TORKOL-4160 file (C-alpha; in steps of 0.2 Angstrom, whole numbers, padded with zeros to 4 digits, m for minus):
391
<pt num="1" X="0078" Y="0063" Z="0055"/>
<pt num="2" X="0061" Y="0054" Z="0054"/>
<pt num="3" X="0053" Y="0053" Z="0071"/>
<pt num="4" X="0053" Y="0037" Z="0081"/>
<pt num="5" X="0034" Y="0036" Z="0081"/>
<pt num="6" X="0035" Y="0030" Z="0062"/>
<pt num="7" X="0047" Y="0026" Z="0048"/>
<pt num="8" X="0037" Y="0029" Z="0033"/>
<pt num="9" X="0052" Y="0031" Z="0022"/>
<pt num="10" X="0056" Y="0012" Z="0023"/>
<pt num="11" X="0040" Y="0003" Z="0024"/>
<pt num="12" X="0025" Y="0013" Z="0020"/>
<pt num="13" X="0017" Y="0020" Z="0036"/>
<pt num="14" X="0022" Y="0006" Z="0048"/>
<pt num="15" X="0027" Y="0008" Z="0066"/>
<pt num="16" X="0045" Y="0005" Z="0070"/>
<pt num="17" X="0042" Y="m0010" Z="0081"/>
<pt num="18" X="0034" Y="m0019" Z="0066"/>
<pt num="19" X="0048" Y="m0012" Z="0055"/>
<pt num="20" X="0062" Y="m0019" Z="0066"/>
<pt num="21" X="0055" Y="m0036" Z="0066"/>
<pt num="22" X="0051" Y="m0035" Z="0047"/>
<pt num="23" X="0069" Y="m0031" Z="0042"/>
<pt num="24" X="0077" Y="m0043" Z="0054"/>
<pt num="25" X="0069" Y="m0058" Z="0045"/>
<pt num="26" X="0079" Y="m0067" Z="0031"/>
<pt num="27" X="0074" Y="m0061" Z="0013"/>
<pt num="28" X="0067" Y="m0073" Z="0000"/>
<pt num="29" X="0078" Y="m0074" Z="m0016"/>
<pt num="30" X="0071" Y="m0063" Z="m0029"/>
<pt num="31" X="0072" Y="m0075" Z="m0043"/>
<pt num="32" X="0066" Y="m0093" Z="m0045"/>
<pt num="33" X="0076" Y="m0104" Z="m0056"/>
<pt num="34" X="0061" Y="m0106" Z="m0068"/>
<pt num="35" X="0057" Y="m0087" Z="m0070"/>
<pt num="36" X="0061" Y="m0078" Z="m0086"/>
<pt num="37" X="0076" Y="m0066" Z="m0084"/>
<pt num="38" X="0072" Y="m0049" Z="m0078"/>
<pt num="39" X="0067" Y="m0036" Z="m0091"/>
<pt num="40" X="0081" Y="m0025" Z="m0097"/>
<pt num="41" X="0078" Y="m0006" Z="m0098"/>
<pt num="42" X="0077" Y="m0006" Z="m0117"/>
<pt num="43" X="0064" Y="m0020" Z="m0116"/>
<pt num="44" X="0052" Y="m0011" Z="m0104"/>
<pt num="45" X="0056" Y="0007" Z="m0109"/>
<pt num="46" X="0042" Y="0007" Z="m0123"/>
<pt num="47" X="0029" Y="0002" Z="m0110"/>
<pt num="48" X="0033" Y="0016" Z="m0097"/>
<pt num="49" X="0032" Y="0034" Z="m0094"/>
<pt num="50" X="0042" Y="0041" Z="m0079"/>
<pt num="51" X="0042" Y="0058" Z="m0070"/>
<pt num="52" X="0055" Y="0061" Z="m0056"/>
<pt num="53" X="0046" Y="0077" Z="m0049"/>
<pt num="54" X="0038" Y="0072" Z="m0032"/>
<pt num="55" X="0046" Y="0076" Z="m0016"/>
<pt num="56" X="0041" Y="0062" Z="m0003"/>
<pt num="57" X="0029" Y="0052" Z="m0014"/>
<pt num="58" X="0018" Y="0039" Z="m0006"/>
<pt num="59" X="0001" Y="0032" Z="m0013"/>
<pt num="60" X="m0006" Y="0036" Z="m0030"/>
<pt num="61" X="m0024" Y="0034" Z="m0036"/>
<pt num="62" X="m0031" Y="0035" Z="m0054"/>
<pt num="63" X="m0048" Y="0044" Z="m0060"/>
<pt num="64" X="m0050" Y="0037" Z="m0077"/>
<pt num="65" X="m0066" Y="0048" Z="m0081"/>
<pt num="66" X="m0056" Y="0064" Z="m0078"/>
<pt num="67" X="m0039" Y="0058" Z="m0085"/>
<pt num="68" X="m0031" Y="0062" Z="m0068"/>
<pt num="69" X="m0019" Y="0054" Z="m0056"/>
<pt num="70" X="m0017" Y="0060" Z="m0038"/>
<pt num="71" X="m0001" Y="0057" Z="m0029"/>
<pt num="72" X="0001" Y="0060" Z="m0010"/>
<pt num="73" X="0017" Y="0070" Z="m0006"/>
<pt num="74" X="0026" Y="0073" Z="0011"/>
<pt num="75" X="0042" Y="0083" Z="0008"/>
<pt num="76" X="0047" Y="0084" Z="0026"/>
<pt num="77" X="0044" Y="0075" Z="0042"/>
<pt num="78" X="0048" Y="0090" Z="0052"/>
<pt num="79" X="0033" Y="0095" Z="0064"/>
<pt num="80" X="0021" Y="0108" Z="0057"/>
<pt num="81" X="0026" Y="0106" Z="0039"/>
<pt num="82" X="0013" Y="0105" Z="0025"/>
<pt num="83" X="0008" Y="0090" Z="0014"/>
<pt num="84" X="0003" Y="0090" Z="m0004"/>
<pt num="85" X="m0008" Y="0081" Z="m0017"/>
<pt num="86" X="0001" Y="0082" Z="m0034"/>
<pt num="87" X="m0012" Y="0081" Z="m0048"/>
<pt num="88" X="m0005" Y="0074" Z="m0064"/>
<pt num="89" X="m0012" Y="0070" Z="m0081"/>
<pt num="90" X="m0014" Y="0051" Z="m0082"/>
<pt num="91" X="m0009" Y="0050" Z="m0100"/>
<pt num="92" X="0008" Y="0057" Z="m0099"/>
<pt num="93" X="0011" Y="0062" Z="m0081"/>
<pt num="94" X="0013" Y="0080" Z="m0084"/>
<pt num="95" X="0009" Y="0091" Z="m0068"/>
<pt num="96" X="m0008" Y="0099" Z="m0068"/>
<pt num="97" X="m0009" Y="0107" Z="m0051"/>
<pt num="98" X="m0004" Y="0105" Z="m0032"/>
<pt num="99" X="m0016" Y="0105" Z="m0018"/>
<pt num="100" X="m0008" Y="0110" Z="m0001"/>
<pt num="101" X="m0014" Y="0102" Z="0015"/>
<pt num="102" X="m0011" Y="0108" Z="0033"/>
<pt num="103" X="m0009" Y="0089" Z="0037"/>
<pt num="104" X="0003" Y="0077" Z="0028"/>
<pt num="105" X="m0005" Y="0064" Z="0017"/>
<pt num="106" X="0002" Y="0047" Z="0015"/>
<pt num="107" X="m0014" Y="0036" Z="0010"/>
<pt num="108" X="m0027" Y="0040" Z="m0003"/>
<pt num="109" X="m0044" Y="0034" Z="m0008"/>
<pt num="110" X="m0055" Y="0041" Z="m0021"/>
<pt num="111" X="m0074" Y="0040" Z="m0021"/>
<pt num="112" X="m0077" Y="0042" Z="m0040"/>
<pt num="113" X="m0096" Y="0044" Z="m0038"/>
<pt num="114" X="m0095" Y="0059" Z="m0027"/>
<pt num="115" X="m0079" Y="0066" Z="m0033"/>
<pt num="116" X="m0071" Y="0066" Z="m0016"/>
<pt num="117" X="m0053" Y="0062" Z="m0012"/>
<pt num="118" X="m0049" Y="0055" Z="0005"/>
<pt num="119" X="m0031" Y="0058" Z="0012"/>
<pt num="120" X="m0025" Y="0048" Z="0026"/>
<pt num="121" X="m0014" Y="0060" Z="0038"/>
<pt num="122" X="m0004" Y="0046" Z="0046"/>
<pt num="123" X="0005" Y="0056" Z="0059"/>
<pt num="124" X="m0011" Y="0065" Z="0064"/>
<pt num="125" X="m0023" Y="0050" Z="0064"/>
<pt num="126" X="m0036" Y="0059" Z="0053"/>
<pt num="127" X="m0043" Y="0060" Z="0036"/>
<pt num="128" X="m0044" Y="0075" Z="0025"/>
<pt num="129" X="m0059" Y="0076" Z="0013"/>
<pt num="130" X="m0055" Y="0085" Z="m0003"/>
<pt num="131" X="m0065" Y="0090" Z="m0018"/>
<pt num="132" X="m0055" Y="0080" Z="m0031"/>
<pt num="133" X="m0060" Y="0091" Z="m0046"/>
<pt num="134" X="m0058" Y="0108" Z="m0038"/>
<pt num="135" X="m0045" Y="0105" Z="m0025"/>
<pt num="136" X="m0054" Y="0112" Z="m0010"/>
<pt num="137" X="m0052" Y="0105" Z="0007"/>
<pt num="138" X="m0070" Y="0101" Z="0013"/>
<pt num="139" X="m0067" Y="0093" Z="0030"/>
<pt num="140" X="m0055" Y="0084" Z="0042"/>
<pt num="141" X="m0061" Y="0068" Z="0051"/>
<pt num="142" X="m0051" Y="0065" Z="0067"/>
<pt num="143" X="m0050" Y="0046" Z="0071"/>
<pt num="144" X="m0034" Y="0043" Z="0081"/>
<pt num="145" X="m0035" Y="0047" Z="0100"/>
<pt num="146" X="m0021" Y="0057" Z="0107"/>
<pt num="147" X="m0008" Y="0047" Z="0116"/>
<pt num="148" X="0000" Y="0049" Z="0133"/>
<pt num="149" X="0017" Y="0051" Z="0126"/>
<pt num="150" X="0012" Y="0063" Z="0113"/>
<pt num="151" X="0005" Y="0062" Z="0095"/>
<pt num="152" X="m0010" Y="0052" Z="0090"/>
<pt num="153" X="m0014" Y="0034" Z="0085"/>
<pt num="154" X="m0009" Y="0033" Z="0067"/>
<pt num="155" X="m0020" Y="0030" Z="0051"/>
<pt num="156" X="m0013" Y="0019" Z="0037"/>
<pt num="157" X="m0023" Y="0011" Z="0023"/>
<pt num="158" X="m0040" Y="0018" Z="0017"/>
<pt num="159" X="m0053" Y="0008" Z="0007"/>
<pt num="160" X="m0071" Y="0013" Z="0002"/>
<pt num="161" X="m0088" Y="0006" Z="0001"/>
<pt num="162" X="m0095" Y="0019" Z="m0011"/>
<pt num="163" X="m0113" Y="0011" Z="m0011"/>
<pt num="164" X="m0114" Y="0013" Z="0008"/>
<pt num="165" X="m0104" Y="0028" Z="0010"/>
<pt num="166" X="m0091" Y="0020" Z="0021"/>
<pt num="167" X="m0073" Y="0021" Z="0024"/>
<pt num="168" X="m0062" Y="0008" Z="0032"/>
<pt num="169" X="m0046" Y="0014" Z="0040"/>
<pt num="170" X="m0032" Y="0004" Z="0048"/>
<pt num="171" X="m0020" Y="0009" Z="0062"/>
<pt num="172" X="m0004" Y="m0002" Z="0064"/>
<pt num="173" X="0000" Y="m0001" Z="0082"/>
<pt num="174" X="0005" Y="m0016" Z="0093"/>
<pt num="175" X="m0012" Y="m0014" Z="0100"/>
<pt num="176" X="m0021" Y="m0012" Z="0084"/>
<pt num="177" X="m0036" Y="m0002" Z="0079"/>
<pt num="178" X="m0048" Y="m0002" Z="0064"/>
<pt num="179" X="m0061" Y="0012" Z="0061"/>
<pt num="180" X="m0077" Y="0012" Z="0051"/>
<pt num="181" X="m0082" Y="0030" Z="0045"/>
<pt num="182" X="m0099" Y="0036" Z="0039"/>
<pt num="183" X="m0093" Y="0047" Z="0025"/>
<pt num="184" X="m0110" Y="0055" Z="0022"/>
<pt num="185" X="m0111" Y="0062" Z="0040"/>
<pt num="186" X="m0092" Y="0064" Z="0042"/>
<pt num="187" X="m0093" Y="0054" Z="0058"/>
<pt num="188" X="m0084" Y="0039" Z="0066"/>
<pt num="189" X="m0096" Y="0024" Z="0066"/>
<pt num="190" X="m0086" Y="0010" Z="0074"/>
<pt num="191" X="m0069" Y="0009" Z="0082"/>
<pt num="192" X="m0063" Y="m0010" Z="0083"/>
<pt num="193" X="m0049" Y="m0013" Z="0094"/>
<pt num="194" X="m0037" Y="m0029" Z="0094"/>
<pt num="195" X="m0025" Y="m0037" Z="0082"/>
<pt num="196" X="m0006" Y="m0034" Z="0080"/>
<pt num="197" X="m0001" Y="m0021" Z="0068"/>
<pt num="198" X="m0017" Y="m0021" Z="0057"/>
<pt num="199" X="m0009" Y="m0012" Z="0042"/>
<pt num="200" X="m0016" Y="m0019" Z="0026"/>
<pt num="201" X="m0034" Y="m0017" Z="0020"/>
<pt num="202" X="m0046" Y="m0026" Z="0007"/>
<pt num="203" X="m0065" Y="m0025" Z="0005"/>
<pt num="204" X="m0078" Y="m0036" Z="m0002"/>
<pt num="205" X="m0093" Y="m0025" Z="m0005"/>
<pt num="206" X="m0105" Y="m0039" Z="m0010"/>
<pt num="207" X="m0102" Y="m0049" Z="0006"/>
<pt num="208" X="m0100" Y="m0033" Z="0017"/>
<pt num="209" X="m0084" Y="m0040" Z="0024"/>
<pt num="210" X="m0068" Y="m0029" Z="0027"/>
<pt num="211" X="m0051" Y="m0038" Z="0029"/>
<pt num="212" X="m0037" Y="m0030" Z="0040"/>
<pt num="213" X="m0020" Y="m0039" Z="0039"/>
<pt num="214" X="m0005" Y="m0038" Z="0050"/>
<pt num="215" X="0005" Y="m0050" Z="0061"/>
<pt num="216" X="0002" Y="m0061" Z="0077"/>
<pt num="217" X="m0007" Y="m0077" Z="0078"/>
<pt num="218" X="m0023" Y="m0071" Z="0069"/>
<pt num="219" X="m0015" Y="m0062" Z="0054"/>
<pt num="220" X="m0030" Y="m0056" Z="0045"/>
<pt num="221" X="m0046" Y="m0050" Z="0054"/>
<pt num="222" X="m0063" Y="m0052" Z="0046"/>
<pt num="223" X="m0075" Y="m0037" Z="0050"/>
<pt num="224" X="m0094" Y="m0035" Z="0046"/>
<pt num="225" X="m0096" Y="m0018" Z="0038"/>
<pt num="226" X="m0112" Y="m0014" Z="0045"/>
<pt num="227" X="m0111" Y="m0020" Z="0063"/>
<pt num="228" X="m0093" Y="m0017" Z="0065"/>
<pt num="229" X="m0091" Y="m0034" Z="0073"/>
<pt num="230" X="m0077" Y="m0046" Z="0071"/>
<pt num="231" X="m0085" Y="m0060" Z="0059"/>
<pt num="232" X="m0070" Y="m0072" Z="0059"/>
<pt num="233" X="m0051" Y="m0072" Z="0056"/>
<pt num="234" X="m0039" Y="m0080" Z="0044"/>
<pt num="235" X="m0022" Y="m0087" Z="0049"/>
<pt num="236" X="m0007" Y="m0096" Z="0043"/>
<pt num="237" X="m0006" Y="m0105" Z="0059"/>
<pt num="238" X="0013" Y="m0102" Z="0059"/>
<pt num="239" X="0013" Y="m0091" Z="0074"/>
<pt num="240" X="0009" Y="m0099" Z="0090"/>
<pt num="241" X="0014" Y="m0086" Z="0104"/>
<pt num="242" X="0006" Y="m0069" Z="0108"/>
<pt num="243" X="0022" Y="m0060" Z="0109"/>
<pt num="244" X="0025" Y="m0048" Z="0095"/>
<pt num="245" X="0043" Y="m0054" Z="0093"/>
<pt num="246" X="0036" Y="m0072" Z="0089"/>
<pt num="247" X="0026" Y="m0066" Z="0074"/>
<pt num="248" X="0032" Y="m0076" Z="0059"/>
<pt num="249" X="0022" Y="m0065" Z="0047"/>
<pt num="250" X="0018" Y="m0046" Z="0044"/>
<pt num="251" X="0005" Y="m0045" Z="0030"/>
<pt num="252" X="0009" Y="m0027" Z="0026"/>
<pt num="253" X="m0004" Y="m0025" Z="0012"/>
<pt num="254" X="m0019" Y="m0034" Z="0005"/>
<pt num="255" X="m0028" Y="m0036" Z="m0012"/>
<pt num="256" X="m0044" Y="m0046" Z="m0015"/>
<pt num="257" X="m0051" Y="m0056" Z="m0029"/>
<pt num="258" X="m0069" Y="m0055" Z="m0025"/>
<pt num="259" X="m0075" Y="m0067" Z="m0039"/>
<pt num="260" X="m0062" Y="m0080" Z="m0035"/>
<pt num="261" X="m0063" Y="m0077" Z="m0016"/>
<pt num="262" X="m0045" Y="m0075" Z="m0013"/>
<pt num="263" X="m0034" Y="m0063" Z="m0003"/>
<pt num="264" X="m0016" Y="m0059" Z="m0009"/>
<pt num="265" X="m0006" Y="m0053" Z="0006"/>
<pt num="266" X="0012" Y="m0045" Z="0004"/>
<pt num="267" X="0022" Y="m0053" Z="0018"/>
<pt num="268" X="0036" Y="m0041" Z="0022"/>
<pt num="269" X="0044" Y="m0054" Z="0034"/>
<pt num="270" X="0046" Y="m0067" Z="0021"/>
<pt num="271" X="0048" Y="m0057" Z="0005"/>
<pt num="272" X="0033" Y="m0066" Z="m0003"/>
<pt num="273" X="0015" Y="m0065" Z="m0008"/>
<pt num="274" X="0004" Y="m0077" Z="0001"/>
<pt num="275" X="m0013" Y="m0082" Z="m0007"/>
<pt num="276" X="m0027" Y="m0087" Z="0004"/>
<pt num="277" X="m0044" Y="m0095" Z="0000"/>
<pt num="278" X="m0056" Y="m0085" Z="0009"/>
<pt num="279" X="m0070" Y="m0098" Z="0012"/>
<pt num="280" X="m0058" Y="m0111" Z="0020"/>
<pt num="281" X="m0045" Y="m0098" Z="0027"/>
<pt num="282" X="m0031" Y="m0109" Z="0020"/>
<pt num="283" X="m0015" Y="m0104" Z="0011"/>
<pt num="284" X="m0016" Y="m0110" Z="m0006"/>
<pt num="285" X="0001" Y="m0103" Z="m0013"/>
<pt num="286" X="0016" Y="m0093" Z="m0008"/>
<pt num="287" X="0025" Y="m0083" Z="m0022"/>
<pt num="288" X="0043" Y="m0077" Z="m0019"/>
<pt num="289" X="0045" Y="m0059" Z="m0023"/>
<pt num="290" X="0060" Y="m0051" Z="m0015"/>
<pt num="291" X="0068" Y="m0042" Z="0000"/>
<pt num="292" X="0056" Y="m0028" Z="0007"/>
<pt num="293" X="0040" Y="m0035" Z="m0001"/>
<pt num="294" X="0028" Y="m0020" Z="0001"/>
<pt num="295" X="0013" Y="m0018" Z="m0010"/>
<pt num="296" X="0001" Y="m0030" Z="m0019"/>
<pt num="297" X="m0013" Y="m0027" Z="m0032"/>
<pt num="298" X="m0025" Y="m0038" Z="m0041"/>
<pt num="299" X="m0031" Y="m0035" Z="m0059"/>
<pt num="300" X="m0046" Y="m0045" Z="m0064"/>
<pt num="301" X="m0046" Y="m0038" Z="m0082"/>
<pt num="302" X="m0030" Y="m0047" Z="m0085"/>
<pt num="303" X="m0030" Y="m0060" Z="m0072"/>
<pt num="304" X="m0013" Y="m0054" Z="m0065"/>
<pt num="305" X="m0006" Y="m0050" Z="m0048"/>
<pt num="306" X="0007" Y="m0036" Z="m0046"/>
<pt num="307" X="0019" Y="m0033" Z="m0031"/>
<pt num="308" X="0033" Y="m0022" Z="m0027"/>
<pt num="309" X="0049" Y="m0026" Z="m0017"/>
<pt num="310" X="0061" Y="m0013" Z="m0010"/>
<pt num="311" X="0077" Y="m0023" Z="m0011"/>
<pt num="312" X="0083" Y="m0019" Z="0007"/>
<pt num="313" X="0084" Y="m0028" Z="0023"/>
<pt num="314" X="0092" Y="m0023" Z="0039"/>
<pt num="315" X="0107" Y="m0033" Z="0035"/>
<pt num="316" X="0107" Y="m0028" Z="0016"/>
<pt num="317" X="0102" Y="m0009" Z="0016"/>
<pt num="318" X="0111" Y="m0005" Z="0000"/>
<pt num="319" X="0099" Y="m0014" Z="m0013"/>
<pt num="320" X="0086" Y="m0009" Z="m0025"/>
<pt num="321" X="0069" Y="m0016" Z="m0029"/>
<pt num="322" X="0056" Y="m0018" Z="m0043"/>
<pt num="323" X="0039" Y="m0023" Z="m0049"/>
<pt num="324" X="0034" Y="m0041" Z="m0052"/>
<pt num="325" X="0020" Y="m0047" Z="m0063"/>
<pt num="326" X="0012" Y="m0064" Z="m0058"/>
<pt num="327" X="m0001" Y="m0074" Z="m0067"/>
<pt num="328" X="m0016" Y="m0075" Z="m0056"/>
<pt num="329" X="m0021" Y="m0093" Z="m0061"/>
<pt num="330" X="m0004" Y="m0103" Z="m0061"/>
<pt num="331" X="0005" Y="m0090" Z="m0049"/>
<pt num="332" X="0020" Y="m0090" Z="m0062"/>
<pt num="333" X="0030" Y="m0074" Z="m0063"/>
<pt num="334" X="0028" Y="m0067" Z="m0080"/>
<pt num="335" X="0039" Y="m0052" Z="m0079"/>
<pt num="336" X="0051" Y="m0045" Z="m0066"/>
<pt num="337" X="0055" Y="m0026" Z="m0069"/>
<pt num="338" X="0069" Y="m0018" Z="m0060"/>
<pt num="339" X="0064" Y="m0001" Z="m0054"/>
<pt num="340" X="0078" Y="0008" Z="m0044"/>
<pt num="341" X="0078" Y="0013" Z="m0031"/>
<pt num="342" X="0063" Y="0008" Z="m0019"/>
<pt num="343" X="0046" Y="0005" Z="m0028"/>
<pt num="344" X="0032" Y="0009" Z="m0016"/>
<pt num="345" X="0014" Y="0010" Z="m0020"/>
<pt num="346" X="0004" Y="0002" Z="m0034"/>
<pt num="347" X="m0013" Y="0008" Z="m0043"/>
<pt num="348" X="m0022" Y="m0002" Z="m0056"/>
<pt num="349" X="m0031" Y="0009" Z="m0068"/>
<pt num="350" X="m0050" Y="0006" Z="m0069"/>
<pt num="351" X="m0050" Y="m0003" Z="m0085"/>
<pt num="352" X="m0035" Y="m0014" Z="m0080"/>
<pt num="353" X="m0024" Y="m0009" Z="m0094"/>
<pt num="354" X="m0012" Y="0003" Z="m0085"/>
<pt num="355" X="m0002" Y="0003" Z="m0069"/>
<pt num="356" X="0004" Y="0018" Z="m0059"/>
<pt num="357" X="0019" Y="0015" Z="m0047"/>
<pt num="358" X="0027" Y="0027" Z="m0035"/>
<pt num="359" X="0046" Y="0025" Z="m0033"/>
<pt num="360" X="0056" Y="0032" Z="m0019"/>
<pt num="361" X="0074" Y="0038" Z="m0018"/>
<pt num="362" X="0085" Y="0032" Z="m0004"/>
<pt num="363" X="0086" Y="0043" Z="0011"/>
<pt num="364" X="0101" Y="0034" Z="0019"/>
<pt num="365" X="0117" Y="0043" Z="0014"/>
<pt num="366" X="0127" Y="0027" Z="0014"/>
<pt num="367" X="0116" Y="0020" Z="0000"/>
<pt num="368" X="0126" Y="0020" Z="m0016"/>
<pt num="369" X="0112" Y="0028" Z="m0025"/>
<pt num="370" X="0109" Y="0042" Z="m0013"/>
<pt num="371" X="0109" Y="0059" Z="m0021"/>
<pt num="372" X="0106" Y="0075" Z="m0011"/>
<pt num="373" X="0090" Y="0084" Z="m0017"/>
<pt num="374" X="0084" Y="0069" Z="m0028"/>
<pt num="375" X="0065" Y="0068" Z="m0030"/>
<pt num="376" X="0053" Y="0052" Z="m0030"/>
<pt num="377" X="0045" Y="0046" Z="m0045"/>
<pt num="378" X="0029" Y="0041" Z="m0053"/>
<pt num="379" X="0029" Y="0028" Z="m0066"/>
<pt num="380" X="0015" Y="0024" Z="m0079"/>
<pt num="381" X="0015" Y="0006" Z="m0086"/>
<pt num="382" X="0006" Y="0001" Z="m0102"/>
<pt num="383" X="0003" Y="m0017" Z="m0098"/>
<pt num="384" X="m0001" Y="m0021" Z="m0116"/>
<pt num="385" X="0016" Y="m0015" Z="m0121"/>
<pt num="386" X="0026" Y="m0026" Z="m0109"/>
<pt num="387" X="0036" Y="m0040" Z="m0118"/>
<pt num="388" X="0028" Y="m0057" Z="m0117"/>
<pt num="389" X="0034" Y="m0068" Z="m0103"/>
<pt num="390" X="0041" Y="m0081" Z="m0116"/>
<pt num="391" X="0051" Y="m0068" Z="m0125"/>
């Protein structure tokens, strides 16, 4: 059984209080009347390569220069068990090697300039620093404080400023925390407290602004990268009470359009992507995705938004999810791709022509697709080969 401190098999690295609220909310219908029909397996098969070989897959990152994809793997939630980084060939997903870690990795971030891979050890509240080419563990940076009831404050998402050598890390507790880390020194620079379930992360390097999203009245915090001070907030205005149970939204993940100055927020409560104008802080659009909306990514090369939905709610826990491709200008759904059973994390390739998606198998034995010993998947999507939206 997964410990009560965290339920990462259901919504990637989120605390159970937030999860219970998320899954209790009504889900948005997956398909709008004017959408094209979901792609059939035969239609999307030419664009995809799939490997079903990863036990407990979570985040994936791509290193185009080296032709590699790195996948965080947590085979077991039993205390004291190891974690792994699976290194795959980015072209055909064949395995190259495994890196065994003493702490279990969920989140990943890659500094392509230094060749260092940063793994977020959610349950231990730390970062593991890895030489991405050779696989050696270089350092462990402890961020989370030890809690009175045992364990540590959890880490969740990691985003980097490669120019400044900084990492920004979220911690989605009821009393949230965000950390700014000096990667060159391997030391904590700032600990910023406040906010409800700060889970998602996005960064604008040119403006030196870090965005951390969650729930509550002020759903998105704006943080100055250098000073560590709060520089503002972005809010829907829909939540008017401080109580966690009153939160109307839970923005689980963020993506940023730096040129267009927009934030895309995956709302697990409403099953939708919210689009914010950064300058005004206003919501400019809402895009229905589906039950258990999870990850979101923006691709400036193709002017597209991608989102995963898991297909499950507390009341409907036997569903399956998929991947949706959205036009970033008109916010129209271009393709909806079923990816059973539970799509998880999205990575856009550096050239914007390929997606990497992790897909998890169900852990609930009552789920109709449950199979003992089944492994999670990594999917590679050649975006040029997807059928046109007006097929």
